[in-house]
C-alpha positions as a Markdown table, in Angstrom:
| # | Residue | x | y | z |
|---|---|---|---|---|
| 1 | Unk | 107.6 | 96.1 | 135.8 |
| 2 | Unk | 104.1 | 94.7 | 136.6 |
| 3 | Unk | 101.4 | 94.2 | 134.0 |
| 4 | Unk | 99.3 | 96.9 | 135.7 |
| 5 | Unk | 102.1 | 99.4 | 135.3 |
| 6 | Unk | 102.4 | 98.5 | 131.6 |
| 7 | Unk | 98.7 | 98.9 | 131.0 |
| 8 | Unk | 98.7 | 102.3 | 132.8 |
| 9 | Unk | 101.7 | 103.5 | 130.6 |
| 10 | Unk | 99.8 | 102.5 | 127.5 |
| 11 | Unk | 96.7 | 104.4 | 128.6 |
| 12 | Unk | 98.8 | 107.5 | 129.4 |
| 13 | Unk | 100.1 | 107.4 | 125.9 |
| 14 | Unk | 96.6 | 107.7 | 124.4 |
| 15 | Unk | 95.4 | 111.1 | 123.2 |
| 16 | Unk | 92.9 | 112.8 | 125.4 |
| 17 | Unk | 89.4 | 113.2 | 124.0 |
| 18 | Unk | 85.7 | 112.6 | 124.3 |
| 19 | Unk | 85.2 | 109.1 | 125.7 |
| 20 | Unk | 82.2 | 108.8 | 123.2 |
| 21 | Unk | 84.5 | 109.4 | 120.2 |
| 22 | Unk | 86.3 | 106.4 | 118.8 |
| 23 | Unk | 90.0 | 107.0 | 118.0 |
| 24 | Unk | 91.2 | 105.5 | 114.8 |
| 25 | Unk | 94.3 | 103.2 | 115.1 |
| 26 | Unk | 96.0 | 105.5 | 112.6 |
| 27 | Unk | 95.6 | 108.5 | 114.8 |
| 28 | Unk | 96.7 | 106.6 | 117.9 |
| 29 | Unk | 99.9 | 105.5 | 116.1 |
| 30 | Unk | 100.5 | 109.1 | 114.8 |
| 31 | Unk | 99.9 | 110.5 | 118.3 |
| 32 | Unk | 102.3 | 108.0 | 119.8 |
| 33 | Unk | 105.0 | 109.0 | 117.3 |
| 34 | Unk | 104.6 | 112.7 | 118.0 |
| 35 | Unk | 104.8 | 112.2 | 121.8 |
| 36 | Unk | 107.9 | 110.0 | 121.4 |
| 37 | Unk | 109.6 | 112.7 | 119.3 |
| 38 | Unk | 108.6 | 115.5 | 121.7 |
| 39 | Unk | 109.9 | 113.4 | 124.7 |
| 40 | Unk | 113.1 | 112.6 | 122.8 |
| 41 | Unk | 113.9 | 116.3 | 122.4 |
| 42 | Unk | 112.7 | 117.4 | 125.8 |
| 43 | Unk | 109.7 | 119.3 | 124.3 |
| 44 | Unk | 106.8 | 117.5 | 125.9 |
| 45 | Unk | 106.9 | 119.3 | 129.3 |
| 46 | Unk | 108.0 | 122.7 | 128.2 |
| 47 | Unk | 105.9 | 125.7 | 129.1 |
| 48 | Unk | 104.0 | 127.7 | 126.5 |
| 49 | Unk | 106.1 | 130.7 | 125.4 |
| 50 | Unk | 102.9 | 132.8 | 125.3 |
| 51 | Unk | 101.1 | 132.1 | 128.6 |
| 52 | Unk | 103.6 | 129.9 | 130.6 |
| 53 | Unk | 101.1 | 127.0 | 131.1 |
| 54 | Unk | 102.0 | 123.4 | 130.2 |
| 55 | Unk | 98.9 | 121.8 | 128.7 |
| 56 | Unk | 99.4 | 120.7 | 125.1 |
| 57 | Unk | 97.1 | 119.1 | 122.6 |
| 58 | Unk | 98.5 | 117.1 | 119.7 |
| 59 | Unk | 96.2 | 117.3 | 116.7 |
| 60 | Unk | 96.1 | 115.6 | 113.3 |
| 61 | Unk | 98.6 | 116.7 | 110.7 |
| 62 | Unk | 97.6 | 119.5 | 108.3 |
| 63 | Unk | 98.8 | 119.5 | 104.7 |
| 64 | Unk | 100.2 | 123.0 | 104.1 |
| 65 | Unk | 100.6 | 124.0 | 100.4 |
| 66 | Unk | 104.0 | 125.3 | 99.4 |
| 67 | Unk | 103.9 | 128.8 | 97.9 |
| 68 | Unk | 106.7 | 131.2 | 97.0 |
| 69 | Unk | 104.8 | 134.5 | 96.3 |
| 70 | Unk | 108.0 | 136.5 | 95.8 |
| 71 | Unk | 108.8 | 134.2 | 92.8 |
| 72 | Unk | 105.1 | 134.2 | 91.6 |
| 73 | Unk | 104.9 | 130.4 | 91.9 |
| 74 | Unk | 102.5 | 128.1 | 93.7 |
| 75 | Unk | 103.5 | 124.4 | 93.7 |
| 76 | Unk | 100.2 | 122.7 | 92.8 |
| 77 | Unk | 99.8 | 119.4 | 94.7 |
| 78 | Unk | 103.0 | 119.8 | 96.7 |
| 79 | Unk | 102.6 | 120.3 | 100.4 |
| 80 | Unk | 104.3 | 119.9 | 103.7 |
| 81 | Unk | 102.4 | 118.0 | 106.4 |
| 82 | Unk | 102.6 | 119.9 | 109.6 |
| 83 | Unk | 101.8 | 118.7 | 113.1 |
| 84 | Unk | 100.1 | 121.4 | 115.2 |
| 85 | Unk | 100.7 | 121.1 | 119.0 |
| 86 | Unk | 98.2 | 123.5 | 120.6 |
| 87 | Unk | 98.4 | 125.1 | 124.1 |
| 88 | Unk | 95.0 | 124.3 | 125.7 |
| 89 | Unk | 95.2 | 127.5 | 127.8 |
| 90 | Unk | 95.8 | 130.3 | 125.3 |
| 91 | Unk | 95.8 | 128.6 | 121.9 |
| 92 | Unk | 99.4 | 129.2 | 121.0 |
| 93 | Unk | 100.4 | 126.7 | 118.3 |
| 94 | Unk | 103.8 | 125.0 | 117.9 |
| 95 | Unk | 104.2 | 123.6 | 114.3 |
| 96 | Unk | 106.4 | 120.6 | 113.5 |
| 97 | Unk | 107.1 | 119.0 | 110.1 |
| 98 | Unk | 105.3 | 115.7 | 110.4 |
| 99 | Unk | 107.7 | 114.0 | 108.0 |
| 100 | Unk | 110.8 | 115.3 | 109.7 |
| 101 | Unk | 109.7 | 114.2 | 113.2 |
| 102 | Unk | 108.7 | 110.7 | 111.9 |
| 103 | Unk | 104.9 | 111.1 | 112.6 |
| 104 | Unk | 104.1 | 110.4 | 108.9 |
| 105 | Unk | 105.9 | 109.0 | 106.0 |
| 106 | Unk | 106.0 | 110.2 | 102.3 |
| 107 | Unk | 103.9 | 107.2 | 101.3 |
| 108 | Unk | 100.9 | 108.7 | 103.1 |
| 109 | Unk | 99.7 | 110.8 | 100.2 |
| 110 | Unk | 102.3 | 113.5 | 99.9 |
| 111 | Unk | 103.6 | 114.4 | 96.4 |
| 112 | Unk | 107.2 | 115.6 | 96.4 |
| 113 | Unk | 107.3 | 115.8 | 92.6 |
| 114 | Unk | 104.5 | 118.3 | 91.9 |
| 115 | Unk | 105.0 | 120.9 | 89.2 |
| 116 | Unk | 105.2 | 124.7 | 89.8 |
| 117 | Unk | 102.6 | 127.0 | 88.3 |
| 118 | Unk | 102.8 | 130.7 | 87.9 |
| 119 | Unk | 104.9 | 133.4 | 86.4 |
């Protein structure tokens, strides 16, 4: 493999975006981990189940609070980091647990030992 091919492959693995916006090294690493996982499971080139197009945008993880309304409990401080992968045509969102797919690790600010509040 030539150096040119290697450089091209690295550029292809970078997230799309505004050329005037600097990408942080942390996001570039996160993006690469998400793409690797999607490729590994054959999900990178799958069509959108809503519109049938195949143009996906990987976005930063979102911390989602854990809440069990049927039990009257809200786990304060406890969350699940989710990776949204958004169809650029219709806006359909595929959600993946960022810890489970290896895009983030527990040391990145997530509190698995939070206490439950509520009835």
